[in-house]
N, C-alpha and C positions, 0 to 999 in steps of 0.2 A: 444569506448565513451571515450573523453582527461578525463583526469583526475579531477574530481570532489571535487570542493571548498566545503568547513563545510558549507558554506552561497548559494550554488549554484548549482541548477544542471539544466543540459538542458533541457528546454519541448519542447517533442515527444511523441507525441499519440500515438505509440506503447509500450509506458509503462503502456497504461491503463490496457494492456493486461494483465502485469505483476500483476499488484495491485487487477485486477481480479479473476486471477488464483492464488493468492496468501488467496483469500477474500473466494472466492466460487466455488475452486476446482472440486465440483460435482452439482451444482446446472447447469440446461440448459442454452448455450451458445448460441446455434445454433440450428435451425429445419429446415426440406428441407425435405416434403412430411413425410414417414417412418424412415428418418434418426433425430436419436436428438446426439447432441454433449454438451458435457459437456465443463465447462473453460477449463480443464484438458486434455481433449481429442481435444479440439481446440485447445490450445494453440502448442499442441505434433506436429498437424497440421501445424500450423503455422511451427514451428520450423525446419519440415521436409521439408517446401517449402525451406526458409533462405539457411539453410546448402544444401539442391542439387544443388541450383541455385549457391552459392558459390564454388560445384565441378564443376560447368559450366565456374569456371572461372569471376562470374560473382560480381563487387562488386560497391564500391563505384564510384560515376558517372555513371554508367552503367545505362542504359534505355529498360524497361521488359513493354512488349505489353499484357495489356489483353481486349480480343473478347469475354465476356461472358455476360449473362442476370444475373439476382442477384439468384445466386449459390452459398452457401460455396465458391467453389475455389474464386470467386469474393472477398468476404469479407477476406477470407483469404491474399489476395495478399495487402492488405492493411496494412498488419502487417507484411509478409512476403518481400518485397520487400525492404520497408524503414530501416526497421531492419540488413540488411545489408548492410545503406551508398548509394541502388540503388535509383533510380528512378519509379516508377508505371507513367503507360501511359492507364490510361482507356479509351476505345475508343468506339462512339457508334456502337452497332448494328444493328441500324435500315439507318447507313451509308449507299452509293454507293460502288460496289467496287476500286472508283477511288479512290476517296474521303481516303478512309480507308489503299491502298495502302500510297497516298499522304503524313498521318499524323505518319504508321508505318517508314516509311522513313524521312522525317521532323525530328522527335525525336530522329533522330540516337537508334530506337528501336536495341538491336541484339537476343532477344528473347523474340517471339511471341507466348503468350501461347490463343488456341483457341477454343470455345463450336464448338462440331460435327457441330452442327444445321446454324450455321452461318461460316464455314468453306469456302462458294465457297464465302467470300468475301476477303481474303487474295489468291493469289498471286504470289508467289515464285518466279518468274522471273520481277520481280519491286521491287523487297527488295531484296538485294544486299548485304548486310548490318547486315542483319539479319540469323545467327551461329544456334539458335537452334530453332528448332518447338513445342509444346508440346500443342496436342489436349486432350480435355475434354470433355468424354463422358458422360453427364449427362440422357441426353433421349435415345439414342443407346449404343445398346453394342460392335459395330462393329464404330471400328475408321475410319472415312470417312475423314482421311490429313492425313500429312505425321508424323513423326519425335513420339514419349515417347506417349505415355498415362500420362493423368494426373496423376491416381495415382500409377500408375507406376513409376513416377517421382520421387512421395514423398514415396514411397519406397525405395531409394537409400539415402535418408536423414537420418538425427539423430532424434529423438525426443526429444533431448535433450537442455536445450534452449541453443541459441544462443548466442553469444556478439554481443552488439548495436554498429554499426558504424557509430556512430554519432558524428559525432568536433563541430558542433556548430546547435545552432535552428534556423540557417540561410541557412541551409545544403536542397537541392530541395530534397523536394518529392515527388512531381508528375509532369507533367503534363497536363491542363486536357485542351481540344480542342475546340475551339468556334464551334458556328453553321455557320461560314462562309458564314453568308447573304450581305456581302459588298466583299466579295472575298473571296480568301485564309483561310482556318481554320487560329485563331493564335493558339498557344500555348502556355498556361496561367501557370506561374513558380509559384508551391506553396511551401515553406518552414512551416518547422516541428511544429514553433512556432504558426504561425500562426491559421496550422489546427489545433495542442492544444488547444489554446486560443477557437478558434470558433465550436470545439469540445463541451467545457467546456457551451460556450455560448449556444448552443441548448439544455445543461441540464437544464441549468438555465429555459432556456425561454420556454419552451415544455414542465418543470418539472416530467424530466424522472427520475425515482429509482430503487429500486434493486427489483420490484415487478413488473415492466412494461416488458409489451412485444409490442415488436414491428417490423408492420408488412413490410413488405418491398415492398411499391408499387411504389415508388419514384425511378428511376435507381439509381446502385453504380456505372455507370460512369461520371453521371450529378455532375459536382465541389463535385467528392467522398462522390456523398452521400449525399450532404450537411456537410458533415464532420461528418451525423448520423451512420456514417461506423464506427467511434471509439467512439463520444457520448453516443454510448449505451453502448457499453462495457465498457464504463469508471467506470458508475454505475451498472455493472454487472447486465445489464437486456439481456432481449432471442431477438434477433435476430430470425423474423421466415421468410426466403426466400422466391420468387416469381418467376415463370419464367419470366411469364407473368400475365397483369392485364386485368382479367374478370371479370368482376361486381357477377357476380355467384361465384364465386372463392374469391373473396375477401370477401364477407359476408361468406362464409363458414368456414375459414379461422379465420373470429374475432368470429366467435361460438367458436367452436372446441378449438382455443387456448384462450380465453379471451382476445386476442387483445388489447392496450390501447392506442395504439400511430400510427399514419402515417404520412405522408409525403405524398401529393400528388399536381399538379398544377388546377389551374379548373374546366379542360375538363375534369377530370378525377371524380371529385366532381359532375360535372354532370349526367358523366356516371353514377355513385353510386344511385343519390337522382333520376335517371328516371328509374334506372333497376326494375322491373315489381315488385319483392319480398318487393323492398324496403321498405316499408312500414309496415308488418308486421315480422323485425328482431325487433328480441327482444334485447336490447343493456344489457348483460351482468355488465355492468362496463362503464362508462361516457368515451366514442373511443375521445381522445383529436387528432386532424386534425391540421396540418400544413401546410398551403397552399401555396403556389406564383411562378413562373413563367410569371405572369401573373392577371393583378389587376383584383382580383375576382367582379363580379358582385354584389351588397347585396343583388338581388333574389337566388341567387346560395349558399350561408352562411345563409339565413332566410331558405334554403328547406331541407338544411343539418339537423341545428341545430333542426329541425319540427321529425327528427328520433332518436334525442338521440345523435348527435355528437356535441361537443367545438370547434367551431374553430378560431384558430386562424392566422391572416394572419402576413405575412412576406416579406420584398421586398431584393432580392441584385442583383451580379450574378454573374457568372463566377467569373470575376476578382476579387473578394471579398470575395473566401470561399462556394458563395451561400447563405446565410440569411445577409443581415446587420443591416434591420433595423428589428422593430417588434413592431404591434399596441397594445402593453399595455394594457391592461382591468383597465379600471376606475372606482371604484368602483360608479363614481356616474351616470352612465349609465345603472345599473340595474334594475331602473325602469321605463328604456324607454318601450316602445312598442315592437314587434319585431326585425318591420317595421324599426324605429329608430337606435335599436340596429345596424344593422346587417348592416346598412348605415356607425355608424362609426368604427364600426369593418371590414370596408374597405378596409380603410384608409393603409397607407404603414406605419404609424407611427414615431416609436422615438427607436436612436441607441439602437444596443443592450450594455447589461449589459457591456461585454468585447468589443467595438468598438467604443463607446462616440461621434465619430465625423464622421458630417456628414449637408450639410446643402444645401440651395437651392439659388441659387445663378446667377446672371448676367454672360454667359461664359467669355464676354467680359471682361469686369472690376473686375470680380471677388468679386462687390458685393453683399449682401443680398439681398435678395428680401422683401419687403414685409409682417409681417405676417401677412396678410388677407383674405387670404383663397382665394384671385384674383389675385395678381401679379404671373405670369411664370416664371421659371427660371430653369436653369439646375441645377439636383440634384449631388450632389460630395460627397466622402467620403473619409476618411486619418485612418490609425492607422496599427495595427500588423494583423488585417485581408486583408488587400491589396496588391494581388500582388507582387511578386520580378520584374517580369515582362512579355514581352513576349518575348520563346522561341526563340530564334536567329533572334529577331527581334524589332532593338533598335529607332529606327524611330517612330514607330507604338506606341513604349513604354514612348517615352520623349511625344507623342503630344497628351497620355491619362493622363498623370502625369506635364500638363501643368500648372501650378501656384502654385503648393506643393499641387493638390488634384487629384485623380481619377475620371477623367469626364465620367460620366455613357453615357450620350447619354438618359435620361428620363427627360421631361422638370414635371416639379413639377408643385405645390403651397405648402405655409406651413400654416397655420392656424394655429389663436391668441393661441391655448395650446400647439402650437410648435408641434403637429403633420404633417406630410408629406403627400400629395394626389396626385399620377401619374396622369397627366395627357395624357399624351400620351411618345412614341419616337418622338426625334426630325426628323426624320426625314418620320416619322405618320401622326403631325401634320396637321389639312390641314388649307388652307391659300386660305380664298375663299371672288376672294371681296373685299381683305382686312383683311376681317374677318378672326380672328383665329378661330380653329374647332377642339375639343376636340372628337376624335373617341371612345373613354374611358369614357366622357358622354354619343354620343351619343350610345353605345352599350349599357350600365347600363341602361337603356331607355325601348332599344326596347328587352333585358333579362326580364322587367315586363310584355309583350306582353304574353299570357296565350297557345298563339300555339309556342312560341318558344322556342330550347333547346338552341343553340347557336348560336352568330352572332359576324365577322368581319367587320367591315368598314373603310375603306381606300378610300383613295382619288382617282377621276377618271377627267381626261381629259374635261373642259368643254371648248365653247369658247368662249364664254360671259363671267364668271366666274374665268376664267383660270381651275380652279378644282373644286369640288363639292362631297359630301360623298354619296357612294355606299354602303349597306351595302349586305353581303353574310351569308345568314340566312341558320339552318340546323331546321327543324322543327320535333316538336316533334311527336313522332311516331302518326300513326292513327288519323293529325290534315290535312290541308287543307288552306293554310293560305294565303289570296290574297295581290299581292301589296299593292293597295291600302289603303287596311284595315290598314295594316304597318306600312304608309305611315302617313296616317290620324290618327293613336293611339300614332306616336311621337312627329310631331307637335301639341296634344295638351299637351308635357310635355315640351318641348322645342323651343326657339325659330324657327319658319319657315324655318330661316335659314337653320337653323342645321340639319331638316331632311334631309333623305335623298332622293337627285334625282330619283335613281335608287336602283333597289331590284332583288337580285339572291338567287336561293335556291337552295340548294345540296350541298352535303360534303365539309370540310370543310381540305386545307394541312394544316397536320403537323408533330410538331417533334418529338421527343422517348422521352420526356418528358412532351408533350400535350401542349405542345405551338403551340397557330395558328399561321403560319409561314403568314403573311402578302404580307408579300415581293414579294412569291411566284404568289397570288394576282394581287398585283402593279405590276412585270414589262408582267402579261397578257394584262392587263391595259391600261397600258403605251406601248405595243409595238407600234415600229415607231415613237413615240415620245418624246420628252426632256420636264420631269418636270423642273420648274424654280425654285419653292420653295423650 
């Protein structure tokens, strides 16, 4: 790291570990099953990883790919890799082998660390740039892949502190690949300053402190765990790792480890609230949950808060380090009924303390829309937590940065109180006979039906209107909803043209973070036809 000035130091999230090691050396930092690491032990493992990578010739500018679930090595990577000036490439474990190969190759990674359960995703013959393979054996004793085993690799390093090789706050820290719903995945570049500030933002907005216990229900590979990988460490809180999100295990760990915080997409909250034993859960303390990834229906928030959770809704994208805005609590909401309060809390809200800049504008003129809760425009952001750009894709970067703002692609309204509310993605909005229909608005109504567990609404072709709404519904276990009943229910709460014309029952395609993949439903429904809107 460059020589520091007396009145300025480089902001990097790796220094959060340095501080917590100093203040809480003997406090539990990481829990994974029966394993428990203190902050001293956690730091030593990070230093071993960093020095072992350096022995392999890895340093500034190099890329190290990790393909792991939420286990200690994945957390250690968030410190050991950027500490030596390299960039971490966290890869979605639910991708197909071809997608993983593309990301590893496109990112120019020369080291691949893979959990043995996901070794089948790595095809060495497709990866000529990779020089070193490391296998994590978290649930199996046998190495099912190639290269050295992770713990053996750590043993080649030193537990002594490693000097940070960070010359600038703008230095590349990580590359996170988008879901690739409109073509090849794009590599979103994060720098040290943005990650540091967004981690501080998570601490402020979620209320984390040294007594907090954070359960890893959110994938660490997703926006680097919304920067909670660093935020939890920043305050000396405890990380509780979780390989797979299963409701029974989530509730077991909440009870056993006295969990205070977790993050999850709305679909995970649905899984938790509909778990048969959910109403029997006795929270030892209020469970603070941050939800994002898709606009949560007020019904979902109300159901979770009924069992003792406190829901905070945030909004963002991979390109802004995860959450950028928060539905900040207002004292005036305290006396509202549960339903009205949930409706207020389902909005996407206002910028984080550390982000400041967000607006809803006409994307063509960049003029802010009226603050009337009706006029629709595109959400745009700028500031320290906007990505550096897309890796090796200047054209796509220039497009989303047009006009000096990051264009989210999300359509929203701005309410008179300054809170934004997402109405749809640009590509999801339904234009039926010239009328705009928000799929989110229709979904929120359908979620209120007693037999509906999950729903996704998309536009489907119609010879008369161009396109009309269709709802894909996952019924609640034991229920048998009827198409006509769902449509009639929707018409009672919305204008008739907004009600779905078609209903289909069954499972919904989702990403690893629980986001419903509407594009897969759209592709199927529009096969052989061109959508004009």
